[in-house]
Chimera marker file (.cmm) of the C-alpha trace (Angstrom):
<marker_set name="trace">
<marker id="1" x="0.000" y="0.000" z="0.000" r="1" g="1" b="0" radius="0.5"/>
<marker id="2" x="2.839" y="2.398" z="0.782" r="1" g="1" b="0" radius="0.5"/>
<marker id="3" x="4.295" y="1.767" z="-2.713" r="1" g="1" b="0" radius="0.5"/>
<marker id="4" x="1.021" y="2.807" z="-4.340" r="1" g="1" b="0" radius="0.5"/>
<marker id="5" x="0.839" y="5.903" z="-2.152" r="1" g="1" b="0" radius="0.5"/>
<marker id="6" x="4.440" y="6.860" z="-2.963" r="1" g="1" b="0" radius="0.5"/>
<marker id="7" x="3.910" y="6.351" z="-6.720" r="1" g="1" b="0" radius="0.5"/>
<marker id="8" x="0.722" y="8.405" z="-6.647" r="1" g="1" b="0" radius="0.5"/>
<marker id="9" x="2.362" y="11.257" z="-4.741" r="1" g="1" b="0" radius="0.5"/>
<marker id="10" x="5.355" y="11.233" z="-7.070" r="1" g="1" b="0" radius="0.5"/>
<marker id="11" x="3.110" y="11.333" z="-10.144" r="1" g="1" b="0" radius="0.5"/>
<marker id="12" x="0.955" y="14.126" z="-8.725" r="1" g="1" b="0" radius="0.5"/>
<marker id="13" x="3.902" y="16.252" z="-7.668" r="1" g="1" b="0" radius="0.5"/>
<marker id="14" x="6.115" y="15.907" z="-10.761" r="1" g="1" b="0" radius="0.5"/>
<marker id="15" x="4.709" y="19.040" z="-12.444" r="1" g="1" b="0" radius="0.5"/>
<marker id="16" x="4.319" y="21.161" z="-9.306" r="1" g="1" b="0" radius="0.5"/>
<marker id="17" x="6.381" y="24.338" z="-9.556" r="1" g="1" b="0" radius="0.5"/>
<marker id="18" x="4.554" y="26.756" z="-7.262" r="1" g="1" b="0" radius="0.5"/>
<marker id="19" x="2.529" y="26.679" z="-4.068" r="1" g="1" b="0" radius="0.5"/>
<marker id="20" x="-0.481" y="27.928" z="-6.061" r="1" g="1" b="0" radius="0.5"/>
<marker id="21" x="-0.179" y="24.947" z="-8.389" r="1" g="1" b="0" radius="0.5"/>
<marker id="22" x="-0.090" y="22.560" z="-5.411" r="1" g="1" b="0" radius="0.5"/>
<marker id="23" x="-3.160" y="24.286" z="-3.958" r="1" g="1" b="0" radius="0.5"/>
<marker id="24" x="-5.054" y="23.955" z="-7.265" r="1" g="1" b="0" radius="0.5"/>
<marker id="25" x="-3.987" y="20.317" z="-7.612" r="1" g="1" b="0" radius="0.5"/>
<marker id="26" x="-5.266" y="19.519" z="-4.120" r="1" g="1" b="0" radius="0.5"/>
<marker id="27" x="-8.536" y="21.329" z="-4.817" r="1" g="1" b="0" radius="0.5"/>
<marker id="28" x="-9.043" y="19.305" z="-8.004" r="1" g="1" b="0" radius="0.5"/>
<marker id="29" x="-8.097" y="16.052" z="-6.280" r="1" g="1" b="0" radius="0.5"/>
<marker id="30" x="-10.588" y="16.819" z="-3.503" r="1" g="1" b="0" radius="0.5"/>
<marker id="31" x="-13.337" y="17.623" z="-6.049" r="1" g="1" b="0" radius="0.5"/>
<marker id="32" x="-12.644" y="14.507" z="-8.110" r="1" g="1" b="0" radius="0.5"/>
<marker id="33" x="-12.668" y="12.325" z="-4.998" r="1" g="1" b="0" radius="0.5"/>
<marker id="34" x="-16.041" y="13.749" z="-3.956" r="1" g="1" b="0" radius="0.5"/>
<marker id="35" x="-17.393" y="13.127" z="-7.462" r="1" g="1" b="0" radius="0.5"/>
<marker id="36" x="-16.348" y="9.479" z="-7.250" r="1" g="1" b="0" radius="0.5"/>
<marker id="37" x="-18.029" y="9.189" z="-3.851" r="1" g="1" b="0" radius="0.5"/>
<marker id="38" x="-21.273" y="10.590" z="-5.289" r="1" g="1" b="0" radius="0.5"/>
<marker id="39" x="-21.125" y="8.082" z="-8.147" r="1" g="1" b="0" radius="0.5"/>
<marker id="40" x="-20.627" y="5.234" z="-5.671" r="1" g="1" b="0" radius="0.5"/>
<marker id="41" x="-23.548" y="6.502" z="-3.589" r="1" g="1" b="0" radius="0.5"/>
<marker id="42" x="-25.936" y="6.627" z="-6.558" r="1" g="1" b="0" radius="0.5"/>
<marker id="43" x="-24.771" y="3.160" z="-7.661" r="1" g="1" b="0" radius="0.5"/>
<marker id="44" x="-25.561" y="1.870" z="-4.185" r="1" g="1" b="0" radius="0.5"/>
<marker id="45" x="-28.909" y="3.681" z="-4.068" r="1" g="1" b="0" radius="0.5"/>
<marker id="46" x="-30.054" y="2.337" z="-7.444" r="1" g="1" b="0" radius="0.5"/>
<marker id="47" x="-28.514" y="-1.108" z="-6.996" r="1" g="1" b="0" radius="0.5"/>
<marker id="48" x="-26.546" y="-1.132" z="-10.248" r="1" g="1" b="0" radius="0.5"/>
<marker id="49" x="-23.580" y="0.644" z="-11.816" r="1" g="1" b="0" radius="0.5"/>
<marker id="50" x="-23.750" y="3.262" z="-14.544" r="1" g="1" b="0" radius="0.5"/>
<marker id="51" x="-24.503" y="1.883" z="-18.045" r="1" g="1" b="0" radius="0.5"/>
<marker id="52" x="-25.401" y="-1.533" z="-16.604" r="1" g="1" b="0" radius="0.5"/>
<marker id="53" x="-28.294" y="-3.399" z="-18.218" r="1" g="1" b="0" radius="0.5"/>
<marker id="54" x="-29.374" y="-4.430" z="-14.698" r="1" g="1" b="0" radius="0.5"/>
<marker id="55" x="-31.031" y="-1.024" z="-14.445" r="1" g="1" b="0" radius="0.5"/>
<marker id="56" x="-33.370" y="-1.594" z="-17.373" r="1" g="1" b="0" radius="0.5"/>
<marker id="57" x="-37.034" y="-1.513" z="-16.369" r="1" g="1" b="0" radius="0.5"/>
<marker id="58" x="-36.300" y="-1.069" z="-12.645" r="1" g="1" b="0" radius="0.5"/>
<marker id="59" x="-38.626" y="1.899" z="-12.278" r="1" g="1" b="0" radius="0.5"/>
<marker id="60" x="-35.838" y="4.235" z="-11.269" r="1" g="1" b="0" radius="0.5"/>
<marker id="61" x="-32.677" y="5.308" z="-13.060" r="1" g="1" b="0" radius="0.5"/>
<marker id="62" x="-30.110" y="8.061" z="-13.313" r="1" g="1" b="0" radius="0.5"/>
<marker id="63" x="-31.451" y="11.411" z="-14.429" r="1" g="1" b="0" radius="0.5"/>
<marker id="64" x="-28.471" y="13.675" z="-14.994" r="1" g="1" b="0" radius="0.5"/>
<marker id="65" x="-26.768" y="15.966" z="-12.511" r="1" g="1" b="0" radius="0.5"/>
<marker id="66" x="-27.409" y="19.095" z="-10.505" r="1" g="1" b="0" radius="0.5"/>
<marker id="67" x="-24.689" y="21.699" z="-9.971" r="1" g="1" b="0" radius="0.5"/>
<marker id="68" x="-23.730" y="22.543" z="-6.428" r="1" g="1" b="0" radius="0.5"/>
<marker id="69" x="-21.067" y="24.939" z="-5.211" r="1" g="1" b="0" radius="0.5"/>
<marker id="70" x="-19.618" y="24.307" z="-1.773" r="1" g="1" b="0" radius="0.5"/>
<marker id="71" x="-17.170" y="26.341" z="0.272" r="1" g="1" b="0" radius="0.5"/>
<marker id="72" x="-14.109" y="24.443" z="1.452" r="1" g="1" b="0" radius="0.5"/>
<marker id="73" x="-10.708" y="25.303" z="2.837" r="1" g="1" b="0" radius="0.5"/>
<marker id="74" x="-9.544" y="25.095" z="-0.796" r="1" g="1" b="0" radius="0.5"/>
<marker id="75" x="-12.054" y="27.788" z="-1.853" r="1" g="1" b="0" radius="0.5"/>
<marker id="76" x="-15.328" y="27.391" z="-3.726" r="1" g="1" b="0" radius="0.5"/>
<marker id="77" x="-15.678" y="24.010" z="-5.416" r="1" g="1" b="0" radius="0.5"/>
<marker id="78" x="-18.312" y="23.197" z="-7.995" r="1" g="1" b="0" radius="0.5"/>
<marker id="79" x="-19.708" y="19.676" z="-7.871" r="1" g="1" b="0" radius="0.5"/>
<marker id="80" x="-22.074" y="17.671" z="-10.052" r="1" g="1" b="0" radius="0.5"/>
<marker id="81" x="-24.587" y="15.858" z="-7.832" r="1" g="1" b="0" radius="0.5"/>
<marker id="82" x="-26.237" y="12.855" z="-9.526" r="1" g="1" b="0" radius="0.5"/>
<marker id="83" x="-30.037" y="12.660" z="-9.640" r="1" g="1" b="0" radius="0.5"/>
<marker id="84" x="-32.459" y="9.801" z="-10.015" r="1" g="1" b="0" radius="0.5"/>
<marker id="85" x="-35.802" y="9.883" z="-11.842" r="1" g="1" b="0" radius="0.5"/>
<marker id="86" x="-37.848" y="9.298" z="-8.685" r="1" g="1" b="0" radius="0.5"/>
<marker id="87" x="-36.027" y="12.053" z="-6.750" r="1" g="1" b="0" radius="0.5"/>
<marker id="88" x="-35.312" y="9.624" z="-3.916" r="1" g="1" b="0" radius="0.5"/>
<marker id="89" x="-31.506" y="9.895" z="-3.930" r="1" g="1" b="0" radius="0.5"/>
<marker id="90" x="-30.169" y="11.586" z="-0.786" r="1" g="1" b="0" radius="0.5"/>
<marker id="91" x="-26.390" y="12.143" z="-0.912" r="1" g="1" b="0" radius="0.5"/>
<marker id="92" x="-24.636" y="11.267" z="2.341" r="1" g="1" b="0" radius="0.5"/>
<marker id="93" x="-21.154" y="12.716" z="1.767" r="1" g="1" b="0" radius="0.5"/>
<marker id="94" x="-22.543" y="16.223" z="1.392" r="1" g="1" b="0" radius="0.5"/>
<marker id="95" x="-26.184" y="16.369" z="2.308" r="1" g="1" b="0" radius="0.5"/>
<marker id="96" x="-28.796" y="18.387" z="0.466" r="1" g="1" b="0" radius="0.5"/>
<marker id="97" x="-28.733" y="22.082" z="1.380" r="1" g="1" b="0" radius="0.5"/>
<marker id="98" x="-25.190" y="21.892" z="2.847" r="1" g="1" b="0" radius="0.5"/>
<marker id="99" x="-23.067" y="24.646" z="1.362" r="1" g="1" b="0" radius="0.5"/>
<marker id="100" x="-19.783" y="24.400" z="3.233" r="1" g="1" b="0" radius="0.5"/>
<marker id="101" x="-17.264" y="21.823" z="4.375" r="1" g="1" b="0" radius="0.5"/>
<marker id="102" x="-14.962" y="23.133" z="7.038" r="1" g="1" b="0" radius="0.5"/>
<marker id="103" x="-13.728" y="19.844" z="8.448" r="1" g="1" b="0" radius="0.5"/>
<link id1="1" id2="2" r="1" g="1" b="0" radius="0.2"/>
<link id1="2" id2="3" r="1" g="1" b="0" radius="0.2"/>
<link id1="3" id2="4" r="1" g="1" b="0" radius="0.2"/>
<link id1="4" id2="5" r="1" g="1" b="0" radius="0.2"/>
<link id1="5" id2="6" r="1" g="1" b="0" radius="0.2"/>
<link id1="6" id2="7" r="1" g="1" b="0" radius="0.2"/>
<link id1="7" id2="8" r="1" g="1" b="0" radius="0.2"/>
<link id1="8" id2="9" r="1" g="1" b="0" radius="0.2"/>
<link id1="9" id2="10" r="1" g="1" b="0" radius="0.2"/>
<link id1="10" id2="11" r="1" g="1" b="0" radius="0.2"/>
<link id1="11" id2="12" r="1" g="1" b="0" radius="0.2"/>
<link id1="12" id2="13" r="1" g="1" b="0" radius="0.2"/>
<link id1="13" id2="14" r="1" g="1" b="0" radius="0.2"/>
<link id1="14" id2="15" r="1" g="1" b="0" radius="0.2"/>
<link id1="15" id2="16" r="1" g="1" b="0" radius="0.2"/>
<link id1="16" id2="17" r="1" g="1" b="0" radius="0.2"/>
<link id1="17" id2="18" r="1" g="1" b="0" radius="0.2"/>
<link id1="18" id2="19" r="1" g="1" b="0" radius="0.2"/>
<link id1="19" id2="20" r="1" g="1" b="0" radius="0.2"/>
<link id1="20" id2="21" r="1" g="1" b="0" radius="0.2"/>
<link id1="21" id2="22" r="1" g="1" b="0" radius="0.2"/>
<link id1="22" id2="23" r="1" g="1" b="0" radius="0.2"/>
<link id1="23" id2="24" r="1" g="1" b="0" radius="0.2"/>
<link id1="24" id2="25" r="1" g="1" b="0" radius="0.2"/>
<link id1="25" id2="26" r="1" g="1" b="0" radius="0.2"/>
<link id1="26" id2="27" r="1" g="1" b="0" radius="0.2"/>
<link id1="27" id2="28" r="1" g="1" b="0" radius="0.2"/>
<link id1="28" id2="29" r="1" g="1" b="0" radius="0.2"/>
<link id1="29" id2="30" r="1" g="1" b="0" radius="0.2"/>
<link id1="30" id2="31" r="1" g="1" b="0" radius="0.2"/>
<link id1="31" id2="32" r="1" g="1" b="0" radius="0.2"/>
<link id1="32" id2="33" r="1" g="1" b="0" radius="0.2"/>
<link id1="33" id2="34" r="1" g="1" b="0" radius="0.2"/>
<link id1="34" id2="35" r="1" g="1" b="0" radius="0.2"/>
<link id1="35" id2="36" r="1" g="1" b="0" radius="0.2"/>
<link id1="36" id2="37" r="1" g="1" b="0" radius="0.2"/>
<link id1="37" id2="38" r="1" g="1" b="0" radius="0.2"/>
<link id1="38" id2="39" r="1" g="1" b="0" radius="0.2"/>
<link id1="39" id2="40" r="1" g="1" b="0" radius="0.2"/>
<link id1="40" id2="41" r="1" g="1" b="0" radius="0.2"/>
<link id1="41" id2="42" r="1" g="1" b="0" radius="0.2"/>
<link id1="42" id2="43" r="1" g="1" b="0" radius="0.2"/>
<link id1="43" id2="44" r="1" g="1" b="0" radius="0.2"/>
<link id1="44" id2="45" r="1" g="1" b="0" radius="0.2"/>
<link id1="45" id2="46" r="1" g="1" b="0" radius="0.2"/>
<link id1="46" id2="47" r="1" g="1" b="0" radius="0.2"/>
<link id1="47" id2="48" r="1" g="1" b="0" radius="0.2"/>
<link id1="48" id2="49" r="1" g="1" b="0" radius="0.2"/>
<link id1="49" id2="50" r="1" g="1" b="0" radius="0.2"/>
<link id1="50" id2="51" r="1" g="1" b="0" radius="0.2"/>
<link id1="51" id2="52" r="1" g="1" b="0" radius="0.2"/>
<link id1="52" id2="53" r="1" g="1" b="0" radius="0.2"/>
<link id1="53" id2="54" r="1" g="1" b="0" radius="0.2"/>
<link id1="54" id2="55" r="1" g="1" b="0" radius="0.2"/>
<link id1="55" id2="56" r="1" g="1" b="0" radius="0.2"/>
<link id1="56" id2="57" r="1" g="1" b="0" radius="0.2"/>
<link id1="57" id2="58" r="1" g="1" b="0" radius="0.2"/>
<link id1="58" id2="59" r="1" g="1" b="0" radius="0.2"/>
<link id1="59" id2="60" r="1" g="1" b="0" radius="0.2"/>
<link id1="60" id2="61" r="1" g="1" b="0" radius="0.2"/>
<link id1="61" id2="62" r="1" g="1" b="0" radius="0.2"/>
<link id1="62" id2="63" r="1" g="1" b="0" radius="0.2"/>
<link id1="63" id2="64" r="1" g="1" b="0" radius="0.2"/>
<link id1="64" id2="65" r="1" g="1" b="0" radius="0.2"/>
<link id1="65" id2="66" r="1" g="1" b="0" radius="0.2"/>
<link id1="66" id2="67" r="1" g="1" b="0" radius="0.2"/>
<link id1="67" id2="68" r="1" g="1" b="0" radius="0.2"/>
<link id1="68" id2="69" r="1" g="1" b="0" radius="0.2"/>
<link id1="69" id2="70" r="1" g="1" b="0" radius="0.2"/>
<link id1="70" id2="71" r="1" g="1" b="0" radius="0.2"/>
<link id1="71" id2="72" r="1" g="1" b="0" radius="0.2"/>
<link id1="72" id2="73" r="1" g="1" b="0" radius="0.2"/>
<link id1="73" id2="74" r="1" g="1" b="0" radius="0.2"/>
<link id1="74" id2="75" r="1" g="1" b="0" radius="0.2"/>
<link id1="75" id2="76" r="1" g="1" b="0" radius="0.2"/>
<link id1="76" id2="77" r="1" g="1" b="0" radius="0.2"/>
<link id1="77" id2="78" r="1" g="1" b="0" radius="0.2"/>
<link id1="78" id2="79" r="1" g="1" b="0" radius="0.2"/>
<link id1="79" id2="80" r="1" g="1" b="0" radius="0.2"/>
<link id1="80" id2="81" r="1" g="1" b="0" radius="0.2"/>
<link id1="81" id2="82" r="1" g="1" b="0" radius="0.2"/>
<link id1="82" id2="83" r="1" g="1" b="0" radius="0.2"/>
<link id1="83" id2="84" r="1" g="1" b="0" radius="0.2"/>
<link id1="84" id2="85" r="1" g="1" b="0" radius="0.2"/>
<link id1="85" id2="86" r="1" g="1" b="0" radius="0.2"/>
<link id1="86" id2="87" r="1" g="1" b="0" radius="0.2"/>
<link id1="87" id2="88" r="1" g="1" b="0" radius="0.2"/>
<link id1="88" id2="89" r="1" g="1" b="0" radius="0.2"/>
<link id1="89" id2="90" r="1" g="1" b="0" radius="0.2"/>
<link id1="90" id2="91" r="1" g="1" b="0" radius="0.2"/>
<link id1="91" id2="92" r="1" g="1" b="0" radius="0.2"/>
<link id1="92" id2="93" r="1" g="1" b="0" radius="0.2"/>
<link id1="93" id2="94" r="1" g="1" b="0" radius="0.2"/>
<link id1="94" id2="95" r="1" g="1" b="0" radius="0.2"/>
<link id1="95" id2="96" r="1" g="1" b="0" radius="0.2"/>
<link id1="96" id2="97" r="1" g="1" b="0" radius="0.2"/>
<link id1="97" id2="98" r="1" g="1" b="0" radius="0.2"/>
<link id1="98" id2="99" r="1" g="1" b="0" radius="0.2"/>
<link id1="99" id2="100" r="1" g="1" b="0" radius="0.2"/>
<link id1="100" id2="101" r="1" g="1" b="0" radius="0.2"/>
<link id1="101" id2="102" r="1" g="1" b="0" radius="0.2"/>
<link id1="102" id2="103" r="1" g="1" b="0" radius="0.2"/>
</marker_set>
């Protein structure tokens, strides 16, 4: 596990030349990680992964995304929150109506 971590850090840091670049890289990494968490949450909620034929005729399916801007220690971050057709999906990582993450 440490090898994977070291390789990842080396790859991420190879183009870093300024503190601002590091800050932007961390902000993007944070955003991308949250996006992956949202995708995993909607997969779990619907019971099948994106583009899977298991979702055919289930009565509920993905229905695009909603934009959400949250305030973090990295600055404002725009996210794409997945939606379902029945409007039953409740994100757990960042709940509905939350606008800041300070932890």
